[in-house]
C-alpha positions in Angstrom: -55.7 -46.9 13.7 -58.8 -45.5 15.4 -60.4 -46.5 18.6 -64.1 -47.5 18.6 -65.3 -44.1 19.7 -63.3 -42.2 17.0 -64.4 -44.8 14.4 -68.1 -44.3 15.4 -67.7 -40.5 15.0 -66.0 -40.9 11.6 -68.7 -43.3 10.2 -71.4 -41.1 11.7 -70.2 -38.1 9.8 -69.4 -40.0 6.6 -72.8 -41.7 6.5 -74.5 -38.4 7.3 -73.0 -36.9 4.1 -73.9 -39.9 2.1 -77.5 -39.6 3.4 -77.7 -36.1 1.9 -76.2 -37.2 -1.4 -78.7 -40.1 -1.6 -81.6 -37.9 -0.8 -80.5 -35.4 -3.5 -80.4 -38.1 -6.2 -83.6 -39.8 -4.8 -81.7 -42.9 -3.9 -83.1 -44.8 -0.9 -80.8 -46.0 1.9 -81.9 -49.4 3.0 -79.4 -49.8 5.8 -75.8 -49.7 7.0 -73.9 -52.6 8.5 -70.4 -52.2 9.7 -68.8 -49.8 7.2 -71.2 -50.8 4.4 -73.8 -48.4 3.0 -76.6 -50.2 1.2 -78.9 -48.2 -1.0 -81.3 -48.7 -3.9 -82.7 -46.6 -6.7 -85.8 -47.1 -8.8 -88.2 -48.2 -6.1 -91.8 -46.8 -6.2 -92.4 -44.0 -3.7 -95.3 -42.0 -2.3 -95.4 -39.8 -5.4 -95.4 -42.5 -8.0 -97.3 -45.8 -8.2 -95.0 -47.3 -10.8 -91.5 -48.5 -11.0 -89.1 -46.0 -12.5 -87.4 -46.5 -15.8 -84.3 -48.6 -15.2 -82.1 -46.2 -17.2 -83.0 -43.2 -15.0 -82.5 -45.3 -11.8 -79.1 -46.5 -13.0 -78.0 -43.0 -13.8 -79.0 -41.6 -10.4 -77.3 -44.5 -8.6 -74.1 -44.0 -10.5 -74.2 -40.2 -9.9 -74.8 -40.7 -6.2 -71.8 -43.0 -5.9 -69.5 -40.8 -7.9 -70.4 -37.7 -5.9 -69.7 -39.5 -2.6 -66.3 -40.4 -4.0 -65.7 -36.8 -5.0 -66.7 -35.2 -1.7 -64.2 -37.4 0.2 -61.4 -37.3 -2.4 -59.4 -34.6 -0.6 -60.4 -31.9 -3.1 -63.0 -30.4 -0.8 -63.2 -28.5 2.4 -65.7 -29.9 4.9 -67.5 -27.7 7.4 -67.4 -27.7 11.2 -69.9 -30.5 11.1 -66.9 -32.7 10.5 -65.0 -31.3 13.6 -64.7 -34.9 14.9 -62.4 -35.7 11.9 -60.1 -32.9 12.8 -59.9 -34.0 16.4 -59.2 -37.6 15.5 -56.5 -36.6 13.1 -54.9 -34.2 15.5 -54.6 -36.9 18.2 -53.0 -39.3 15.7 -50.5 -36.7 14.5 -49.5 -35.7 18.0 -49.2 -39.3 19.1 -46.8 -40.0 16.2 -44.8 -36.9 16.7 -44.3 -37.4 20.5 -42.9 -40.9 19.8 -40.4 -39.5 17.5 -41.7 -41.5 14.6 -42.5 -40.2 11.1 -46.1 -39.7 10.4 -47.4 -42.6 8.4 -49.0 -42.0 5.0 -47.8 -38.5 4.2 -50.4 -38.3 1.5 -53.0 -37.3 4.0 -56.2 -35.5 3.1 -57.5 -32.4 4.9 -61.2 -32.8 4.8 -62.2 -31.2 8.1 -61.3 -27.6 7.9 -63.8 -24.8 8.0 -64.3 -23.2 4.5 -63.4 -19.7 5.9 -60.3 -20.8 7.8 -57.2 -18.9 7.0 -54.9 -21.3 8.9 -52.1 -23.1 7.2 -52.5 -26.6 5.9 -50.5 -28.0 8.8 -52.8 -26.5 11.4 -56.1 -27.4 9.8 -55.9 -31.0 10.9 -55.6 -33.9 8.5 -57.4 -37.2 8.2 -56.5 -40.4 6.3 -58.1 -40.4 2.9 -61.5 -42.1 2.9 -61.1 -44.5 0.0 -64.6 -45.7 -0.8 -65.3 -48.7 -3.0 -68.7 -48.9 -4.7 -70.4 -51.7 -6.6 -73.4 -51.2 -8.9 -75.7 -53.7 -10.5 -79.0 -53.4 -12.3 -82.0 -55.8 -12.2 -85.0 -57.1 -10.3 -85.1 -57.4 -6.6 -87.6 -58.3 -3.8 -88.4 -55.8 -1.1 -90.3 -56.2 2.1 -90.5 -55.9 5.9 -89.4 -58.7 8.2 -91.5 -58.7 11.3 -90.6 -59.8 14.8 -89.1 -57.9 17.7 -87.3 -55.4 15.5 -89.2 -55.1 12.2 -86.8 -54.1 9.4 -87.2 -53.2 5.7 -84.9 -55.1 3.4 -84.1 -55.7 -0.3 -83.0 -59.1 -1.5 -82.1 -61.0 -4.7 -79.3 -61.8 -7.1 -79.1 -58.1 -8.1 -78.2 -57.2 -4.6 -75.7 -60.1 -4.4 -74.1 -59.0 -7.6 -73.8 -55.4 -6.5 -72.0 -56.8 -3.4 -69.6 -58.7 -5.6 -68.9 -55.6 -7.7 -67.9 -53.8 -4.5 -65.7 -56.7 -3.2 -63.9 -57.1 -6.5 -63.6 -53.3 -7.1 -60.8 -50.8 -6.5 -60.5 -48.3 -3.7 -61.7 -44.9 -4.9 -63.7 -46.4 -7.8 -67.2 -47.3 -8.9 -67.4 -50.8 -10.3 -70.4 -51.5 -12.6 -71.9 -54.5 -14.3 -72.4 -54.5 -18.0 -76.2 -54.1 -17.6 -75.6 -50.8 -15.8 -73.3 -49.5 -18.5 -75.7 -50.4 -21.2 -78.6 -48.6 -19.5 -76.5 -45.5 -18.8 -74.8 -45.1 -22.1 -78.0 -45.1 -24.2 -79.4 -42.1 -22.3 -78.5 -38.7 -23.7 -78.7 -37.1 -20.3 -75.8 -39.3 -19.2 -73.5 -38.4 -22.0 -70.9 -36.9 -19.5 -70.5 -40.4 -17.9 -67.9 -42.7 -19.5 -66.3 -46.0 -18.6 -63.0 -47.7 -18.9 -62.6 -50.7 -21.2 -64.3 -53.8 -19.9 -62.3 -56.3 -17.9 -63.0 -59.9 -17.0 -63.5 -60.6 -13.3 -64.6 -63.6 -11.3 -67.6 -62.9 -9.1 -68.5 -65.5 -6.5 -71.8 -67.1 -7.4 -71.8 -65.6 -10.9 -68.6 -66.8 -12.6 -66.6 -64.7 -15.0 -68.2 -61.4 -15.9 -67.3 -58.3 -18.1 -67.4 -55.3 -15.8 -66.5 -51.6 -16.1 -65.0 -48.8 -13.9 -66.4 -45.3 -14.2 -63.8 -42.9 -15.6 -62.7 -39.7 -14.0 -64.9 -36.7 -14.6 -64.4 -33.0 -14.2 -68.1 -32.4 -13.7 -68.6 -30.7 -10.3 -71.1 -32.0 -7.8 -74.5 -30.2 -7.8 -74.2 -26.7 -6.3 -77.4 -27.1 -4.2 -75.9 -30.2 -2.6 -72.6 -28.5 -1.9 -74.4 -25.6 -0.3 -76.7 -27.8 1.9 -73.6 -29.7 3.2 -71.5 -26.6 3.7 -68.7 -28.1 1.6 -66.5 -26.0 -0.6 -64.0 -26.7 -3.3 -60.4 -26.9 -2.3 -59.0 -26.9 -5.8 -61.5 -25.6 -8.4 -59.6 -27.2 -11.3 -60.3 -30.8 -10.1 -63.6 -32.4 -9.0 -63.5 -36.1 -9.1 -60.6 -38.6 -8.9 -60.8 -42.2 -9.6 -62.8 -44.6 -11.9 -65.9 -45.6 -9.9 -69.9 -45.7 -9.4 -73.0 -48.1 -8.6 -76.8 -49.1 -8.8 -76.7 -51.8 -6.2 -73.9 -50.5 -3.9 -71.7 -52.1 -1.3 -68.6 -50.5 -0.1 -66.3 -49.7 2.8 -67.9 -46.5 4.0 -69.7 -47.0 0.8 -71.9 -49.9 -0.2 -74.1 -51.7 -2.7 -76.6 -49.7 -4.7 -79.4 -51.5 -6.6 
């Protein structure tokens, strides 16, 4: 377990990486709360005076969620910007060793070693796998600014609530999508590399029984420009993304709802 300071450092770094991913795919971060990252795609921006096509917005949202899962899947080396992760992991490992107890969860993920490091795996520092859970939904929403002492921009509506339910009912390390998202994505030829598992029936609070889909594993690498800007390198070139996951309205532990 992490103390409050370590947890703050961990979330700060994780959310920082997610901010870069969101910006790359033109996904707008609405806010974070706790370990949730709430973002939306398809809103009008300063360069466009119209709402973006839903298919394009859905694709970008799913891509952003999938790339976040990839970067924290353990297949990538993170730069010194993630030094806090190495320090946190080192303290945990030392504490466990000095008590003469076996280290819990031997399937640890080294995500905080400098790309050029020549040290052995055992000396690079390990951190528990960051298993994100994303929920994606597609549909209309209401956006605005709530005034008062601390004005804040927000997005509301059943689409947001459904995205949250997709996250809650999803699987760790996966992107859970509604049927509307899948239908929008699969008809676009630019998204031919995306595929989904067979539909499954789940109960979503406030919506009842729904047919939903998990994004399948893909061997498509994250955009090179994004990797360079973050200073992240591949650990194992043969594998890129692990898990069946994604999202338009996103809610997740160190992840969140994407609309």
